[in-house]
N, C-alpha and C positions, 0 to 999 in steps of 0.2 A: 184499462183492462177491467172487466166486470168481476165482481166478487164471486167466489165459488158458491155454488148452490148448496143449500143446507136442507136437511130433511129432519122432521121431528119424529121422535118415537112416541109410543103410547103414553109416556109420562110427560110429554111436552119438551123433552130434552132435544136440542138440535145438534145434528152431526153433519159434517161435510160428506159429500158423495165419495170422496177418497176414503174416509174412515169407514163408510158403509160397505165399500168394496172390500176393505181389509177384513171387516167383521164377517162378511159373507165367505171370504176365502178361508178364514180360520174354521168357521162352522162347517164349510164343505169338506175341508181336510179331516176334521173330527168325524163327520158323518161317514166319509169313505173308510177311515180306519175302523170305525165301529162295524160297518157292513162287511169289510173284507175279512175281519177276524172274528165275526159274530161275538162282539164284546158284550152287547146288551140285548136281552131277550124280553119278551112279554112277561110281565109280572116280577121282574127283577127289582131288588132293592140295592141301589148303588151307593156305597159309602164313599164320598169324595174326601180324600185326605187333604186338609187345608193347612199349609204352613204359614200363610200370610205373605208369600212371595208372589211375584208376577205370574208364574206358571200355574199355581193352584187357583188363583183368582180367575185366570183366563179359562182354565178347565171347567170350573164351576159355571161361569157365564155361558160357555158354549153348550154345556150339557142342559142347562135350564132352557136355553133358546131352542135347542133341538127337540127337547121333550114336548114343546108346545105343538110341534107339527109331525112328530114321529108316528109311524103306523103301529107302534107298540106302546103299551103303558108301562111305565116304570117309576119307582119312587127314588127320590134323591135325598140323601142325608149328608149334610156337611159335617165333617168331624175335625176338630183341632185338638192336638195333644199339647197341653201346657206343661212343659218339662221343668218349670220353675227356674229358668235361667234368669240371672239378675238383670233387671231392666226390661223384662218381657212385658209389653203392654197388654195385659190380660183382657182389657175392656174392648180392644179394637175389633176383634173378630166377632164376638157376640153382637156388638152394635151393628156391624155390617150385615150379619145374617138377619137380624131383626129388620133392618132397613129394606132388604130385598124380599123378605117373607119366605125364606127357605128354612126347612126343618134342619135342626142342627144338634150336635152333641159336643160339649166341651168336656174333655177328660183331663184331670189334674193328677199328675204323677211326678214326684220329685226325682226324676232320673238324673238330673244335673248333679245332685249331691252324691249319688251312687257312683257316677262316673269320676267325679273329682276325687272321691275317696279311694278309688281303686287304681286309677291311672296316675303314674308319677308326673310331676310338673314338667312340662316341656314335651311330653309325649302326646301323640295324636289321640284324641278321644273318640274319633268318628266310629271306629269299629264297634266298640262296646255300646256306644250310644245308639247306633243303628240296630243292634240286636235287641236292646231293651225296647226301643220304639216299635220294632216289628212285632214283638210279642204282645205289646199293649194294643196295637192296631188290630191284630188278629182276635184278641179277646173281645174288644169292643164290637168288632164285626159280628161275632157270635151273639153278643148280647142284644144287638138291634136287629138281628136276622138278615144281615146283608148277604146277598148272593154274589156281589161283585165289589171289589175294592179298587177304586180309581186313583191312580197316581199321576202327578203332573209332569212326568218326564217327556221331553219333546224330541224332535228329530236330531238336534245337535247333541243332546245327552246320549242318544243311541250311538251316534257316530264316534263321539269321544270315547265311549266305553269300548267300541270295536277296536280303535287304535291303541287304547291302553292295554287291552288284552294281547294284541299283536306285538306291540313294542316291548312290553314288560312281562307278559305272561306266557308268550309262545302259543297262543290259542286264537283261532278265529271265532270270536264270541262277542255278542253285543247284548243289548237289552231287548228281550222279546216284547212285542206289543201285548201279548197275553200269556199268562203262565199260571200254573197251579202251585200253591205253597207246598213247602217240603212235607208238611203233615197231611197234605191232601184235602184239607178242609176248605180252602179258599181259592177263588179265582181272582187274580190280580190283573187289571187292565190298564193300558196306557193310551187313552184316546187321543193324546196330543202327538202320537208317534209320527204323523205326517206334517206336523207344524214346525216351521222354522223359528228359532229363538228370536231373531230380529223382528219377525211379525208379531210375536207374542209381546215383546218389549214395547213396540209401537202401540199396540192395542192397550196395554196396561197403562201407558202414559196418558193416552187420550181419555181412557175411562177414569183416570185419577183414583185407582184403587188405593186403599189405605195400607200401603206396603209396610211390612214389619221387617226390619233388618235381619239378614241371615247370619250375622256374625256375633250374636248375643253370647254364645258359649265361649267365645274367645279363640276358637279353633281357626287356623288358617286354611284356606282352600288348598286341596291337595296339589303339590307342586307339579307332579307329573300330569295331572289333568289340566292345569293351567298351560303347560307346554303344548299339549295336544290341542286345546282350544285355540291358542294363538296360531298354531300351524293351520288349522282348518279355516280360521278367519282370514289368514293370509292367502290361502288358496281361493277362497270365495272372492276376494278382491282382485287377484291377479289372473285367475282362471275361471271366469264365469261358467257355471254349469258343472264344474267338477264335483262339488258337494252333492248336487242332485244325482249325478251319475253314480257316485259311490253308494249313496243311499239306495238307489234303484237296484244296485248289484246284490243287496241283501235279499232281494226277492227273486234273484235269477242265479241260483247256485247250480253249478255243474259238477257233481261229485266225481265223475269219471276223469275230470281234468284237474283234480287236486291230488292229494297224496294220503288220504285217510282211508285205511283199509276197512274201517268199521262202517263207512258210508258207501264204499264201492269195493266189490270183491275182485281185487287185482290178481290174486292167486288163481282164480278160476277163469281169468281172461284168456280166450283162445282166438284163433282166426275167425271163428264162427260167431263170436260175441258181437252183438249190435251195440254200439256205443254212441251216446248223444254227442252231437257236434262233430263227429267223424274224426278223420285223420288230419291233424294240424302239425305233425311233427316237423315237417320241412317247410311250412307255410309261414309267411309273415302274419301277425295278428290282423284280423279283418275287423276294424272298428267302424261303426256307422258314422256318417258325416256329422250327425248331431248326437254326441254321446250322452248328453244329459238325459234325454228322453223325458218321459212323464211317469208319474206314479202309476204302476200297473193296477188296474181295477179288475178284480177277479169276480166280483159280484155286484149286484145293484146297490147303490148308496141308500141304505134303508132309511136313513134319517135326512135325506135330501128334501128340501121344501119344494 
């Protein structure tokens, strides 16, 4: 059997065609998400929040690649918040940013001590830590003139949040690909919204990113989220296409066939009301032969090469 063909990039690094297909897939997914939700516009300054994990590295890599061939001009600033957790390798991210020539900002704020001082031993620190981190991120965004704040949440994060809200919160709610902060000052975007975590993990391994462990603060991963993640992973293995179908459903909501009166005026419903999807009261559900479908593209992929 012949060896797999390899292709060199501009720096002379050689990658297999399999990897190049994976890279193209991720960049295409990011480009589609950006286009569908108008995440990035001409003249934007995009602050990419970098934790040092696989997701944020992949996000930065895709945005830098897409900027090279985008029909719009935008500035990218990588930002890392050093929260002074014990053992945090403060030199890793600056060295990486320097090596790839990206503009960056390192912010040092000892939120770790604040959280440890206020939260009793054994209690989860995530809520307070998240609030402190959010406030700092918004402050830095103002300081550098960022018009968009990019986070590294991916498709699996969105689906896990959906089921967490359904199972434990009694709400049909997930992570939106684009949102406005509570104070109205910032637009937050999630360009990895269409990207599967498995693809991101494969990409990060091959790229050999200098990953920083996510457990430096000593907090354990939320037990409920771990349960949901295991459930989704089980479905992905035993029912191929189910995860894709669930994610596609987030873009195909039919309010008249739910039960939220704030989305559909059931009280005003009469015999003359035209309702989407029609009368299915006595019919068996009519599902397509291929329920997974594909991500619905509602606009041109602005950042496609």
